[in-house]
N, C-alpha and C positions, 0 to 999 in steps of 0.2 A: 182225539187230540187236535187242537186247532190254534190259530193265531190271527188276531184282528188288530189292525193299526190304522189310525187316522192321522198320525203325526206326519208332517211333511218331510222332516229330516230323516234321511236314510230309510225311508219307508220301503222302497224297493229292495234294498239290501236286507232289511230285517225279514221281510216276508219270504224272499228267495232263500235266505239262510235256513229258515225253517224247512222249506221244501228240499233244499239241498242236503241237509243233514238226514232227513228221512230217506232220500234216494241212496245215499252212501251207506246208510245203516241197514238197508235191505240186503238180504242175501241174494245170490243169483236166482234161487228158486222163488223167493218172494217177489222179485221184480217181474217174474213171468205171470204173476197173478193180477197185476194192476195195469190200468190205463192211466196216463197223466193228461189232465185237461186244463186248458187255460180258458177263462171266461172273461169277456169284456162287455161292459155296458156301452152300447153304441151312443155316440153324441152326448155323453154325460154332461159336458159343459153346458148344454142347453138346459138341463134340469136345474143345475146350480144357478144359472142366470135367470131362469123364469120363476123358480120357486124359492131361491135362496140357498145358501150353503148349509144352513141348519137342516132344511128338508133334504138336501142332497146327502148329507151324512146319515140321515135316518134311512134313506133308500139303501145306501151301502150296507148299513147294519142289517136291514131287513133281508136283503139278498144273501148276505153272508150267513145269517142265522138259518135261512132256508137250506142253503147248500150244506152247512154243517150238520143240521139234523138229517138231511138226506143221506149223507155218506156215513153217518154214525153206525158203527158196527161193521162197515164194509170198506172203510177207507179213511182218508185224512184230508182236511180242508184248511185253507187259510186265505185271508184277504192280503194279497201280496203288496199292492200299492195302488193308489189313486182308484180307478174304476176297474181294476183287474183282480181276479181271483184265480187260485190254482187248487186243484185237488187230485189226489190219487183215489181211484175207485176200483174195486174188484171187477174183473172183466172176464166173461165167459163167452167163448166162441160158439156160435150155432152154425154149423156147416151148411145148413139148408138156406141160410140167408147170405146176401152179399155183405160186404164190409159196412157200408152205410146203413143198411137195414139192421144189421146186427148191433151197431152202436145205438141206434134209435130204440131198438127193442130192449137192449141190455140195461140202459140207464137214462138216455138223453130225453126221450119223450116224457118219462115219469118226472124228471127234474124240471123240465119246462112247465109242465102242468102245475107242479107245486109252487113255482115262482109266480106264475101269472094268474092262477086261480086263488088269489088271496083277497083280503078285504079292502085293499087300497086301490080305489078306482083310478087314481092318477098313475100309479105304478102299472096297473093292468093295461091302461089305454095308451101309454106313451113310451114305455121302455121296450127296447129290443136288444137281444144279446147275440154275441158272436162267440163261437167255440172253436178252439184248435185242439186236436186230439192226437196223442201218441199212443198207439196200442202196445201191448206187452212186447211184441217182437221188435219194437223200435227202442225200447228202454235199455240202452247199453251205451257205454262210452262216457265221454266228458259231459258233465252236467250243464255247463254253460252252453255247449253246442246243442244240447237237447232243448234248452229254453229258447235259443235262437230259432231252431227248427219249429218249435211249437208256435212261436209268435208269427213267423213267416207263413206257416201252414194256415193259421187262422185268417191272416190278412189276404191270403191267396184265394179265398172263397169268392166266386163270382158275385155272390149276393152281399158282399161285405158292406157296400154302401147303400143297400136298399133297406127300407123300413120293414124288415122281416127278421126273424131269428134265423141265423145262419151257422153252419158248422162245416168244418173240413177235417178229414182224417189224413194224417201224414202219409204221403206216398213219395218215395225217393225220386221217381221220374218227374212228377208234378212239382216237387220242391225244387229240383234243379232247373226246370223250365222257368219257374217264378223268379229264382235267383238270377237267372240269365236275363230275364225281363228287367229286373231292377238294375242290373249292371249296365244293360243297354240304355236304360233311361238316364243313368248317370253320365254315360258317354255322350248322349245326345245333348245334355245340358252343357257339357264341356265343349261340344262341337259348336253350339250356338255362340258361346262366349268367345271361341277361337275363330269365329266367322268361317266355318267350314261348309256352309250351305250355299249352293250356287244356283244361278238361274239357267234353266233350259227353256227353250221355246218350241212349241209345236205350231207350225204355220197354219193359217186359215186361208183357203184358196177359193177364188171365184171359178166355178167349174166350167163357165162359158169362155173364159179367157185364159185359164190355167195360171193366172197371176196371184201372187201372195197379197192378200188385202189386210192381213192382221195376224196376230199370234197370241197364244195363251202362254202365260208365264207359269212354269212348273218348277217344283222344288226338287233338287238333287243334292245328296250328301257326297262331297268330294272324297272323303276318306271312309266311305262305308265298307270298303273291302268287299266281302262276299255277302254282306247283309242286304237283302233286297228291299226295295221301296215299300212293298206291301207289309214288311215287318216293322220298319222304323217309323213310317208315317202315322199309323194308328197310335203309337206311343207318344209322338209329338203332340197329337191331339188330346190324348188321355191326360197327359201331365201338363197340358196347357202351355207347352213350349211353342206351339205352332204360331201363336199370335205374334210373339216377338220375332220369330224367324221370318214370318210373312212381312212384317213391317220393314225389316232390314232389307229383304229382297225387293220390296216395293221401292225403297230408297235407291237401291242399285239400278233398278229398271228406269226410274225417273231420271237419274243422271245419264244413263245411256241415251234416252230419248232427247234430253236437252242438249247433250254434246253433239248429237247428230244434226239437230236443227241448227245449232250454232255454226256447224261446219258444212251445212248444206248437203248432208249425206241423206240417202233415202231412209225414211222411217215410216212405220205403219202403226196403227193403234194396237195397244197390247191390253189383254184382259187378265184379271187377277181374281183368283178364288178368295172369297172372304167367308170365314166360318161363322156359324150362327152364334157361337159363344162370343166371338169378337164383335159381331154386329149388335147383339142384343144385350150383352152383359158388360162389355167394356167400352161401349159408345165409340167404337173405333173409327167411324166415318170421319169424325173431326180430325183424328190423328193422320189418317191417310191424306185428307185434303190439305192439312197443314204442311205435310212433306211435299206434296205436289206444288203448292203455292210457294213454298220456300225455295224450291229448285227452279221454279218458273216453267212448269210443263203445262201447256194448254189442255183443257179438259177433253178436247176432241181426241186426244191420243190415249185416253184412259177408259177402260170399261171394267166394271166389277161384276163378277159372276156369283150370284146367290145360290146356295144349295137348295135343291127342290123340296127338302123336308122342312123348310122354314114355314111357320104357320101364319100365312097372310091374314086369314080371317080371325085369328085369335090374338093378334097383337096389333094395336093401333099405331105402334111405332114404325111398322114397315112402310106404310105410305109416306110418313114423315121423312124417313131415311131416303126413300127413293126420290122424293122431291128435293131433299138436300143435295143429292148428287146431280139431279137434273138441272137445278139452278146454276150449277157450275159447269155445265156442258158435258158432264160425265154420263156415259151410257151405262145401263144396267141390263144384265141378261139373267135368265133362269137356267141353271145347270141341271142336267139329268132329267129333262122334261119327260114325263110319262111314267116315272118310277114311284111316285108317291101320291099324296092326297091334295097337294097344293097347286098342281099344274094349272088346272082350269080356273082356280080362284085368281091367279095372277092375270090370266087373260081377261077375265070378267071385270076385275077391279082396275086394270090398267096400271101404268107406271113402269112397265117393263118394255124395253126397246127390242129385245130379241130373246128367243128361246133356243136352247141347245138340245136337240133331240138325242136322247140317250142311245148308246151303242146297241142296246137290245133290239132296236128297230131294224138293225142292219146285220144281224147275225143269222146265218143259215140261208136257206133257199128263199128267193124272192117270190113268195106265194101270192095268190090272189087276195088272201086276207091281209097280208102285209101291205100290198098295193092299196087296198081299200083304206086302211087306217092312215097310211102316209098321205094319200091324196086328200083326204078330208082334213087332216091336221094342217096341211099347207093352205087349204081353202079357208079354214077358220082364221089362221094367222094373217092371211091377206086381208080378210074382212076387218080385222082390228088393227091393221097396220103394224104388225110385229114381224121382224125378220126371223128367219130360221137358219141356224147352223147345224148341219147334220154331222154328228160326232161319231167317230169310230168306224167310218166307212173304209172297207178294204177291197171291195170287189167292183169291177167295171159295170156289171149289170145294174148295180144300185146307182152308180153315177149316171148311167144312161136313163134310168127311170126318174131320177131326181130332175134331170134336165127336162124330161117329158112333162112333169107336173109343175114345173116352175121353180124348182129348187135352184139356189144360187151359190150357197157357201157350204164348204165341206172342211172338216178338220179330221184327218184320219190317215192311216198308214197307206192308203191308196196313193196319196201324194207324198207325205213326209212323216217321219217319226220325230219325236222330240229331239232337240239338238242343242249343243252349247250355243251361247249367245254369239260368239265369233262366227260360227258356221251359218247361223241365221242371217247375220249381216252380209256374209259373202253371197248368199242367195239373193238378198235384196239388191246388192250392188250389181250382180249379174243380170237381174231382171231389169234394172234401170238402164244398163248398157244396151240390152237387147231391145 
């Protein structure tokens, strides 16, 4: 028994009605026999756009026929709507296998082989599927809630966006974590709209004079409650909220600098992290500079920190972007130096004014090996006229050694933790008086 529909109107309702009636017609004992599976063709819009809707429809029919033939005699299948299919299939548990292995062994590997080892080379080479699976022990309760769980389970798979076939089996704990993640992402969007993200600054200090010579602008959520930064910051990046939040905070910081200069209050250069997505996909350097020029902030008060994992050698735009900033008097630094593959490419190719040594260099005992690497990194930087900011320094023995090898600037808890903008200004005022 099956159902296929290519009509746009009420397509989802028609397909799900078929599945829903099956579900409610099953006895409790029958439900214990079946797994319920949702199948989605990843990025199906691409195939429609590239090969035309007629070909796209033929792909849907092809996949549907394969699934229908596959479950014949041991389940029920239907094309629910658009590029989604659902089917019930008999499921037998093998206690010698874990849950994922059991799903693969029971039906999933066999189905994938039937779909992909067919005569259509375009289908074989280009299509990838994602599966969400409810096992018999989860088939109870309200049908609409089951369908919601099924869809969220499928989308929660870590490989959902990758060009691979992916599947996820419903697990209540993982499901709740993913729902919490979606709820938090929604709250973060609302927080951005309501301007709840604030500026905090961690001072940069000259270790020979103990004076504040700059600061890094950092993001904090004023109404985060007990949600830590390490939990909400990755979501801002994943859902691409970070770009708009950063632009807004950059505007706030520019107003702070300009007001201080107008009132002859002490100000120091501030640095801003700029994500690779913002830099390479959104052409954001022009937006940042437009804000700076609109408010009237001199370039000497601005520094942009590029992430170390940016690929200098693989993207011709990087030198152009660095030159764009340099022409306007804006300094550029490389953050997290030493953690990836691009560190020395930036030193070799030039364009960077300073590097920020990653905190990993200053964790643990100051061994002779650490001394060796630190000494030679400082020597290389001096040879190419690049400043070094040592980040994450917490211990005096490192401060003393940095002085010994010619280090000059530190950003770390040894001196100051990140602080609200008002507290940072109080430090500058106090420093000016002294």
